[in-house]
Gaussian input, Z-matrix of N, CA and C with variables (Angstrom, degrees):
# hf/3-21g

backbone

0 1
 N
 C     1     B1
 C     2     B2     1     A1
 N     3     B3     2     A2     1     D1
 C     4     B4     3     A3     2     D2
 C     5     B5     4     A4     3     D3
 N     6     B6     5     A5     4     D4
 C     7     B7     6     A6     5     D5
 C     8     B8     7     A7     6     D6
 N     9     B9     8     A8     7     D7
 C    10    B10     9     A9     8     D8
 C    11    B11    10    A10     9     D9
 N    12    B12    11    A11    10    D10
 C    13    B13    12    A12    11    D11
 C    14    B14    13    A13    12    D12
 N    15    B15    14    A14    13    D13
 C    16    B16    15    A15    14    D14
 C    17    B17    16    A16    15    D15
 N    18    B18    17    A17    16    D16
 C    19    B19    18    A18    17    D17
 C    20    B20    19    A19    18    D18
 N    21    B21    20    A20    19    D19
 C    22    B22    21    A21    20    D20
 C    23    B23    22    A22    21    D21
 N    24    B24    23    A23    22    D22
 C    25    B25    24    A24    23    D23
 C    26    B26    25    A25    24    D24
 N    27    B27    26    A26    25    D25
 C    28    B28    27    A27    26    D26
 C    29    B29    28    A28    27    D27
 N    30    B30    29    A29    28    D28
 C    31    B31    30    A30    29    D29
 C    32    B32    31    A31    30    D30
 N    33    B33    32    A32    31    D31
 C    34    B34    33    A33    32    D32
 C    35    B35    34    A34    33    D33
 N    36    B36    35    A35    34    D34
 C    37    B37    36    A36    35    D35
 C    38    B38    37    A37    36    D36
 N    39    B39    38    A38    37    D37
 C    40    B40    39    A39    38    D38
 C    41    B41    40    A40    39    D39
 N    42    B42    41    A41    40    D40
 C    43    B43    42    A42    41    D41
 C    44    B44    43    A43    42    D42
 N    45    B45    44    A44    43    D43
 C    46    B46    45    A45    44    D44
 C    47    B47    46    A46    45    D45
 N    48    B48    47    A47    46    D46
 C    49    B49    48    A48    47    D47
 C    50    B50    49    A49    48    D48
 N    51    B51    50    A50    49    D49
 C    52    B52    51    A51    50    D50
 C    53    B53    52    A52    51    D51
 N    54    B54    53    A53    52    D52
 C    55    B55    54    A54    53    D53
 C    56    B56    55    A55    54    D54
 N    57    B57    56    A56    55    D55
 C    58    B58    57    A57    56    D56
 C    59    B59    58    A58    57    D57
 N    60    B60    59    A59    58    D58
 C    61    B61    60    A60    59    D59
 C    62    B62    61    A61    60    D60
 N    63    B63    62    A62    61    D61
 C    64    B64    63    A63    62    D62
 C    65    B65    64    A64    63    D63
 N    66    B66    65    A65    64    D64
 C    67    B67    66    A66    65    D65
 C    68    B68    67    A67    66    D66
 N    69    B69    68    A68    67    D67
 C    70    B70    69    A69    68    D68
 C    71    B71    70    A70    69    D69
 N    72    B72    71    A71    70    D70
 C    73    B73    72    A72    71    D71
 C    74    B74    73    A73    72    D72
 N    75    B75    74    A74    73    D73
 C    76    B76    75    A75    74    D74
 C    77    B77    76    A76    75    D75
 N    78    B78    77    A77    76    D76
 C    79    B79    78    A78    77    D77
 C    80    B80    79    A79    78    D78
 N    81    B81    80    A80    79    D79
 C    82    B82    81    A81    80    D80
 C    83    B83    82    A82    81    D81
 N    84    B84    83    A83    82    D82
 C    85    B85    84    A84    83    D83
 C    86    B86    85    A85    84    D84
 N    87    B87    86    A86    85    D85
 C    88    B88    87    A87    86    D86
 C    89    B89    88    A88    87    D87
 N    90    B90    89    A89    88    D88
 C    91    B91    90    A90    89    D89
 C    92    B92    91    A91    90    D90
 N    93    B93    92    A92    91    D91
 C    94    B94    93    A93    92    D92
 C    95    B95    94    A94    93    D93
 N    96    B96    95    A95    94    D94
 C    97    B97    96    A96    95    D95
 C    98    B98    97    A97    96    D96
 N    99    B99    98    A98    97    D97
 C   100   B100    99    A99    98    D98
 C   101   B101   100   A100    99    D99
 N   102   B102   101   A101   100   D100
 C   103   B103   102   A102   101   D101
 C   104   B104   103   A103   102   D102
 N   105   B105   104   A104   103   D103
 C   106   B106   105   A105   104   D104
 C   107   B107   106   A106   105   D105
 N   108   B108   107   A107   106   D106
 C   109   B109   108   A108   107   D107
 C   110   B110   109   A109   108   D108
 N   111   B111   110   A110   109   D109
 C   112   B112   111   A111   110   D110
 C   113   B113   112   A112   111   D111
 N   114   B114   113   A113   112   D112
 C   115   B115   114   A114   113   D113
 C   116   B116   115   A115   114   D114
 N   117   B117   116   A116   115   D115
 C   118   B118   117   A117   116   D116
 C   119   B119   118   A118   117   D117
 N   120   B120   119   A119   118   D118
 C   121   B121   120   A120   119   D119
 C   122   B122   121   A121   120   D120
 N   123   B123   122   A122   121   D121
 C   124   B124   123   A123   122   D122
 C   125   B125   124   A124   123   D123
 N   126   B126   125   A125   124   D124
 C   127   B127   126   A126   125   D125
 C   128   B128   127   A127   126   D126
 N   129   B129   128   A128   127   D127
 C   130   B130   129   A129   128   D128
 C   131   B131   130   A130   129   D129
 N   132   B132   131   A131   130   D130
 C   133   B133   132   A132   131   D131
 C   134   B134   133   A133   132   D132
 N   135   B135   134   A134   133   D133
 C   136   B136   135   A135   134   D134
 C   137   B137   136   A136   135   D135
 N   138   B138   137   A137   136   D136
 C   139   B139   138   A138   137   D137
 C   140   B140   139   A139   138   D138
 N   141   B141   140   A140   139   D139
 C   142   B142   141   A141   140   D140
 C   143   B143   142   A142   141   D141
 N   144   B144   143   A143   142   D142
 C   145   B145   144   A144   143   D143
 C   146   B146   145   A145   144   D144
 N   147   B147   146   A146   145   D145
 C   148   B148   147   A147   146   D146
 C   149   B149   148   A148   147   D147
 N   150   B150   149   A149   148   D148
 C   151   B151   150   A150   149   D149
 C   152   B152   151   A151   150   D150
 N   153   B153   152   A152   151   D151
 C   154   B154   153   A153   152   D152
 C   155   B155   154   A154   153   D153
 N   156   B156   155   A155   154   D154
 C   157   B157   156   A156   155   D155
 C   158   B158   157   A157   156   D156
 N   159   B159   158   A158   157   D157
 C   160   B160   159   A159   158   D158
 C   161   B161   160   A160   159   D159
 N   162   B162   161   A161   160   D160
 C   163   B163   162   A162   161   D161
 C   164   B164   163   A163   162   D162
 N   165   B165   164   A164   163   D163
 C   166   B166   165   A165   164   D164
 C   167   B167   166   A166   165   D165
 N   168   B168   167   A167   166   D166
 C   169   B169   168   A168   167   D167
 C   170   B170   169   A169   168   D168
 N   171   B171   170   A170   169   D169
 C   172   B172   171   A171   170   D170
 C   173   B173   172   A172   171   D171
 N   174   B174   173   A173   172   D172
 C   175   B175   174   A174   173   D173
 C   176   B176   175   A175   174   D174
 N   177   B177   176   A176   175   D175
 C   178   B178   177   A177   176   D176
 C   179   B179   178   A178   177   D177
 N   180   B180   179   A179   178   D178
 C   181   B181   180   A180   179   D179
 C   182   B182   181   A181   180   D180
 N   183   B183   182   A182   181   D181
 C   184   B184   183   A183   182   D182
 C   185   B185   184   A184   183   D183
 N   186   B186   185   A185   184   D184
 C   187   B187   186   A186   185   D185
 C   188   B188   187   A187   186   D186
 N   189   B189   188   A188   187   D187
 C   190   B190   189   A189   188   D188
 C   191   B191   190   A190   189   D189
 N   192   B192   191   A191   190   D190
 C   193   B193   192   A192   191   D191
 C   194   B194   193   A193   192   D192
 N   195   B195   194   A194   193   D193
 C   196   B196   195   A195   194   D194
 C   197   B197   196   A196   195   D195
 N   198   B198   197   A197   196   D196
 C   199   B199   198   A198   197   D197
 C   200   B200   199   A199   198   D198
 N   201   B201   200   A200   199   D199
 C   202   B202   201   A201   200   D200
 C   203   B203   202   A202   201   D201
 N   204   B204   203   A203   202   D202
 C   205   B205   204   A204   203   D203
 C   206   B206   205   A205   204   D204
 N   207   B207   206   A206   205   D205
 C   208   B208   207   A207   206   D206
 C   209   B209   208   A208   207   D207
 N   210   B210   209   A209   208   D208
 C   211   B211   210   A210   209   D209
 C   212   B212   211   A211   210   D210
 N   213   B213   212   A212   211   D211
 C   214   B214   213   A213   212   D212
 C   215   B215   214   A214   213   D213
 N   216   B216   215   A215   214   D214
 C   217   B217   216   A216   215   D215
 C   218   B218   217   A217   216   D216
 N   219   B219   218   A218   217   D217
 C   220   B220   219   A219   218   D218
 C   221   B221   220   A220   219   D219
 N   222   B222   221   A221   220   D220
 C   223   B223   222   A222   221   D221
 C   224   B224   223   A223   222   D222
 N   225   B225   224   A224   223   D223
 C   226   B226   225   A225   224   D224
 C   227   B227   226   A226   225   D225
 N   228   B228   227   A227   226   D226
 C   229   B229   228   A228   227   D227
 C   230   B230   229   A229   228   D228
 N   231   B231   230   A230   229   D229
 C   232   B232   231   A231   230   D230
 C   233   B233   232   A232   231   D231
 N   234   B234   233   A233   232   D232
 C   235   B235   234   A234   233   D233
 C   236   B236   235   A235   234   D234
 N   237   B237   236   A236   235   D235
 C   238   B238   237   A237   236   D236
 C   239   B239   238   A238   237   D237
 N   240   B240   239   A239   238   D238
 C   241   B241   240   A240   239   D239
 C   242   B242   241   A241   240   D240
 N   243   B243   242   A242   241   D241
 C   244   B244   243   A243   242   D242
 C   245   B245   244   A244   243   D243

   B1=1.4133
   B2=1.5473
   B3=1.2650
   B4=1.4642
   B5=1.5260
   B6=1.3251
   B7=1.4785
   B8=1.4804
   B9=1.3923
   B10=1.4258
   B11=1.5389
   B12=1.3392
   B13=1.5056
   B14=1.5065
   B15=1.2713
   B16=1.4837
   B17=1.4109
   B18=1.3718
   B19=1.5016
   B20=1.4710
   B21=1.3512
   B22=1.5125
   B23=1.5371
   B24=1.3083
   B25=1.5152
   B26=1.5278
   B27=1.3262
   B28=1.3730
   B29=1.4887
   B30=1.3161
   B31=1.4189
   B32=1.5624
   B33=1.2683
   B34=1.5185
   B35=1.5121
   B36=1.2908
   B37=1.4256
   B38=1.5367
   B39=1.2828
   B40=1.5205
   B41=1.4996
   B42=1.3943
   B43=1.4849
   B44=1.4505
   B45=1.3384
   B46=1.4382
   B47=1.5181
   B48=1.3654
   B49=1.4882
   B50=1.6114
   B51=1.3108
   B52=1.4257
   B53=1.5430
   B54=1.3192
   B55=1.5343
   B56=1.4936
   B57=1.3729
   B58=1.4701
   B59=1.4883
   B60=1.3760
   B61=1.3723
   B62=1.5035
   B63=1.3715
   B64=1.3993
   B65=1.4394
   B66=1.3727
   B67=1.4575
   B68=1.5637
   B69=1.2484
   B70=1.5852
   B71=1.5327
   B72=1.3723
   B73=1.4218
   B74=1.4741
   B75=1.3719
   B76=1.4936
   B77=1.4972
   B78=1.3729
   B79=1.3830
   B80=1.5665
   B81=1.3444
   B82=1.4922
   B83=1.5073
   B84=1.3826
   B85=1.4789
   B86=1.5520
   B87=1.2675
   B88=1.4641
   B89=1.5307
   B90=1.2874
   B91=1.4767
   B92=1.5025
   B93=1.4263
   B94=1.4303
   B95=1.5772
   B96=1.3078
   B97=1.4017
   B98=1.5994
   B99=1.3523
   B100=1.4623
   B101=1.4690
   B102=1.3905
   B103=1.4226
   B104=1.4838
   B105=1.2984
   B106=1.5188
   B107=1.4918
   B108=1.2724
   B109=1.5287
   B110=1.5460
   B111=1.2003
   B112=1.5452
   B113=1.5188
   B114=1.2714
   B115=1.4890
   B116=1.6022
   B117=1.3377
   B118=1.4618
   B119=1.5805
   B120=1.2972
   B121=1.4205
   B122=1.4648
   B123=1.3628
   B124=1.4802
   B125=1.5777
   B126=1.3335
   B127=1.5153
   B128=1.5390
   B129=1.2945
   B130=1.4313
   B131=1.5119
   B132=1.3601
   B133=1.4452
   B134=1.5122
   B135=1.3651
   B136=1.4634
   B137=1.5313
   B138=1.3493
   B139=1.5093
   B140=1.4789
   B141=1.3354
   B142=1.4908
   B143=1.5369
   B144=1.2706
   B145=1.5240
   B146=1.4815
   B147=1.3562
   B148=1.4772
   B149=1.5770
   B150=1.2763
   B151=1.4545
   B152=1.5270
   B153=1.2900
   B154=1.4535
   B155=1.5305
   B156=1.3855
   B157=1.4399
   B158=1.5846
   B159=1.4269
   B160=1.5303
   B161=1.5189
   B162=1.3133
   B163=1.4845
   B164=1.5526
   B165=1.3120
   B166=1.4885
   B167=1.5610
   B168=1.2373
   B169=1.5163
   B170=1.4390
   B171=1.3819
   B172=1.4706
   B173=1.4972
   B174=1.3985
   B175=1.4908
   B176=1.4992
   B177=1.3495
   B178=1.4274
   B179=1.4890
   B180=1.4022
   B181=1.3982
   B182=1.4839
   B183=1.2660
   B184=1.4232
   B185=1.4786
   B186=1.3322
   B187=1.5069
   B188=1.5702
   B189=1.3556
   B190=1.5189
   B191=1.4976
   B192=1.3547
   B193=1.4591
   B194=1.5927
   B195=1.2413
   B196=1.4563
   B197=1.5537
   B198=1.3597
   B199=1.5228
   B200=1.5200
   B201=1.2686
   B202=1.5355
   B203=1.5118
   B204=1.3086
   B205=1.4986
   B206=1.5206
   B207=1.3264
   B208=1.5450
   B209=1.4843
   B210=1.3752
   B211=1.4413
   B212=1.5163
   B213=1.3658
   B214=1.4199
   B215=1.5426
   B216=1.3073
   B217=1.4167
   B218=1.6169
   B219=1.3402
   B220=1.4029
   B221=1.5423
   B222=1.3112
   B223=1.3629
   B224=1.5822
   B225=1.3793
   B226=1.5141
   B227=1.4834
   B228=1.3151
   B229=1.4040
   B230=1.5374
   B231=1.2226
   B232=1.5050
   B233=1.5326
   B234=1.2683
   B235=1.5198
   B236=1.5125
   B237=1.3335
   B238=1.3880
   B239=1.5257
   B240=1.3747
   B241=1.4786
   B242=1.5277
   B243=1.2799
   B244=1.5025
   B245=1.4487
   A1=104.12
   A2=114.57
   A3=123.63
   A4=109.17
   A5=114.67
   A6=121.47
   A7=109.16
   A8=115.65
   A9=122.01
   A10=104.37
   A11=114.01
   A12=122.58
   A13=110.37
   A14=118.47
   A15=123.53
   A16=108.53
   A17=113.65
   A18=120.48
   A19=105.59
   A20=116.40
   A21=125.16
   A22=106.09
   A23=116.18
   A24=118.38
   A25=111.57
   A26=121.30
   A27=128.06
   A28=113.20
   A29=117.75
   A30=125.32
   A31=109.76
   A32=114.83
   A33=117.27
   A34=111.27
   A35=121.38
   A36=126.42
   A37=107.25
   A38=119.71
   A39=122.88
   A40=113.17
   A41=115.67
   A42=113.44
   A43=112.13
   A44=117.11
   A45=121.85
   A46=116.47
   A47=115.24
   A48=120.84
   A49=108.74
   A50=118.10
   A51=119.68
   A52=108.49
   A53=113.76
   A54=117.68
   A55=113.19
   A56=113.29
   A57=120.44
   A58=108.94
   A59=118.10
   A60=126.13
   A61=111.15
   A62=120.19
   A63=123.18
   A64=114.76
   A65=118.07
   A66=120.99
   A67=109.08
   A68=116.86
   A69=120.82
   A70=106.61
   A71=119.84
   A72=118.38
   A73=116.61
   A74=114.64
   A75=118.27
   A76=111.47
   A77=118.12
   A78=121.51
   A79=115.42
   A80=109.64
   A81=117.56
   A82=107.92
   A83=116.29
   A84=119.35
   A85=109.66
   A86=115.72
   A87=120.25
   A88=105.47
   A89=118.40
   A90=114.12
   A91=112.75
   A92=116.60
   A93=117.80
   A94=108.64
   A95=117.72
   A96=119.12
   A97=116.49
   A98=107.56
   A99=117.77
   A100=113.61
   A101=115.97
   A102=120.72
   A103=110.38
   A104=117.91
   A105=122.75
   A106=108.07
   A107=120.95
   A108=123.90
   A109=106.73
   A110=120.91
   A111=122.66
   A112=112.03
   A113=117.51
   A114=119.81
   A115=109.78
   A116=112.27
   A117=117.39
   A118=111.40
   A119=118.99
   A120=120.20
   A121=114.99
   A122=118.04
   A123=122.47
   A124=103.88
   A125=113.79
   A126=121.51
   A127=107.91
   A128=115.09
   A129=117.28
   A130=108.53
   A131=115.64
   A132=121.06
   A133=108.83
   A134=120.79
   A135=126.06
   A136=105.55
   A137=118.27
   A138=115.60
   A139=115.43
   A140=117.83
   A141=122.24
   A142=110.30
   A143=115.18
   A144=123.59
   A145=110.74
   A146=119.52
   A147=121.30
   A148=109.59
   A149=114.47
   A150=118.01
   A151=111.93
   A152=115.60
   A153=125.90
   A154=109.07
   A155=112.78
   A156=116.24
   A157=115.07
   A158=109.44
   A159=112.57
   A160=110.19
   A161=117.74
   A162=117.75
   A163=113.74
   A164=113.50
   A165=120.49
   A166=107.50
   A167=116.29
   A168=125.92
   A169=110.08
   A170=115.18
   A171=121.31
   A172=106.74
   A173=117.16
   A174=122.19
   A175=111.48
   A176=118.65
   A177=125.14
   A178=113.59
   A179=118.78
   A180=123.85
   A181=109.82
   A182=120.89
   A183=128.08
   A184=120.58
   A185=112.31
   A186=121.13
   A187=109.90
   A188=107.09
   A189=115.22
   A190=106.64
   A191=113.28
   A192=117.03
   A193=108.29
   A194=117.44
   A195=125.26
   A196=105.32
   A197=116.89
   A198=118.56
   A199=109.77
   A200=114.58
   A201=121.14
   A202=109.08
   A203=113.77
   A204=117.83
   A205=112.55
   A206=113.39
   A207=120.61
   A208=109.27
   A209=117.73
   A210=122.25
   A211=108.70
   A212=116.43
   A213=119.29
   A214=110.44
   A215=113.88
   A216=119.17
   A217=109.82
   A218=117.51
   A219=124.09
   A220=114.44
   A221=117.41
   A222=123.74
   A223=119.50
   A224=107.26
   A225=115.91
   A226=111.00
   A227=121.87
   A228=125.70
   A229=112.36
   A230=114.95
   A231=120.27
   A232=111.17
   A233=113.49
   A234=116.83
   A235=113.78
   A236=117.82
   A237=123.00
   A238=111.30
   A239=121.30
   A240=127.72
   A241=108.56
   A242=121.31
   A243=125.72
   A244=109.84
   D1=141.26
   D2=175.67
   D3=-89.53
   D4=128.47
   D5=177.77
   D6=-130.53
   D7=155.12
   D8=177.88
   D9=-77.90
   D10=143.20
   D11=169.91
   D12=-90.94
   D13=-15.50
   D14=-177.41
   D15=-125.97
   D16=162.31
   D17=167.56
   D18=-86.30
   D19=103.97
   D20=-171.93
   D21=-60.06
   D22=-50.51
   D23=-175.09
   D24=-60.27
   D25=-38.79
   D26=172.99
   D27=-59.69
   D28=-48.14
   D29=-179.42
   D30=-63.81
   D31=-42.65
   D32=178.54
   D33=-70.68
   D34=-34.57
   D35=175.12
   D36=-63.28
   D37=-42.39
   D38=179.27
   D39=-56.73
   D40=-26.93
   D41=177.37
   D42=-110.12
   D43=17.91
   D44=170.84
   D45=88.71
   D46=12.81
   D47=-177.97
   D48=-94.47
   D49=124.47
   D50=176.42
   D51=-131.45
   D52=-179.21
   D53=-179.26
   D54=-59.37
   D55=-41.86
   D56=-174.85
   D57=-62.44
   D58=-46.36
   D59=-177.25
   D60=-65.12
   D61=-40.64
   D62=178.22
   D63=-68.84
   D64=-29.87
   D65=176.59
   D66=-71.64
   D67=-42.43
   D68=-176.44
   D69=-68.58
   D70=-38.54
   D71=-175.72
   D72=-92.61
   D73=-16.82
   D74=179.85
   D75=84.12
   D76=8.93
   D77=-177.72
   D78=-55.98
   D79=-53.21
   D80=173.01
   D81=-137.57
   D82=144.91
   D83=179.72
   D84=-72.78
   D85=166.75
   D86=178.90
   D87=-65.43
   D88=-35.17
   D89=-178.74
   D90=-65.40
   D91=-36.93
   D92=-179.02
   D93=-73.66
   D94=-31.56
   D95=172.67
   D96=-58.63
   D97=-41.19
   D98=176.24
   D99=-62.57
   D100=-37.99
   D101=176.45
   D102=-65.58
   D103=-44.52
   D104=176.05
   D105=-55.17
   D106=-46.37
   D107=-176.47
   D108=-67.68
   D109=-34.57
   D110=-178.50
   D111=-83.98
   D112=-14.09
   D113=-177.28
   D114=82.21
   D115=21.20
   D116=-179.29
   D117=-82.19
   D118=114.36
   D119=-176.78
   D120=-89.64
   D121=9.09
   D122=-179.35
   D123=-83.39
   D124=74.82
   D125=176.18
   D126=-121.33
   D127=164.32
   D128=-175.96
   D129=-83.17
   D130=162.24
   D131=178.87
   D132=-64.56
   D133=-28.97
   D134=177.29
   D135=-64.04
   D136=-47.02
   D137=178.17
   D138=-67.54
   D139=-34.67
   D140=171.96
   D141=-57.34
   D142=-47.23
   D143=175.86
   D144=-56.77
   D145=-43.95
   D146=179.20
   D147=-69.46
   D148=-38.44
   D149=176.56
   D150=-58.58
   D151=-50.37
   D152=179.54
   D153=-54.96
   D154=-46.48
   D155=-175.99
   D156=-64.59
   D157=-45.14
   D158=-176.51
   D159=-75.01
   D160=-31.33
   D161=-179.65
   D162=-88.95
   D163=-7.04
   D164=179.52
   D165=60.50
   D166=46.95
   D167=-178.38
   D168=-123.18
   D169=160.39
   D170=168.24
   D171=-97.01
   D172=156.00
   D173=178.65
   D174=-44.67
   D175=-46.14
   D176=-177.02
   D177=-62.16
   D178=-15.71
   D179=176.47
   D180=-87.54
   D181=-15.35
   D182=-177.00
   D183=-104.14
   D184=-39.86
   D185=-176.27
   D186=-132.61
   D187=154.55
   D188=179.32
   D189=-142.14
   D190=158.92
   D191=175.12
   D192=-100.03
   D193=135.76
   D194=-179.36
   D195=-126.18
   D196=112.12
   D197=179.94
   D198=-64.26
   D199=134.88
   D200=174.08
   D201=-119.05
   D202=164.54
   D203=173.69
   D204=-57.47
   D205=-38.54
   D206=179.77
   D207=-58.83
   D208=-42.72
   D209=-177.95
   D210=-65.15
   D211=-44.12
   D212=-179.81
   D213=-58.74
   D214=-47.51
   D215=-172.96
   D216=-68.38
   D217=-49.16
   D218=-175.96
   D219=-69.86
   D220=-45.92
   D221=-169.51
   D222=-107.04
   D223=-58.36
   D224=-174.10
   D225=-66.72
   D226=-41.50
   D227=179.00
   D228=-59.43
   D229=-33.54
   D230=179.30
   D231=-66.25
   D232=-41.44
   D233=176.69
   D234=-69.17
   D235=-37.57
   D236=-178.68
   D237=-73.47
   D238=-15.90
   D239=179.79
   D240=-72.27
   D241=-22.82
   D242=-175.64
   D243=-67.93

């Protein structure tokens, strides 16, 4: 499972980016901002690229992979069955 390593909304606020500003500029949609608020990492690569650009960070600074039982069951076990 992909998780955020940072509080995206806090980091955006630190550089003066808020929901109102993103709506006016089109930087992120309201739906994407809601995902950031909820910690939902189901965002597009394009949005991750924008986030990296505005925060001046690399993807590895923003997200991480945490193995879950579901991942083992759904994906890893299928590879190990071969």
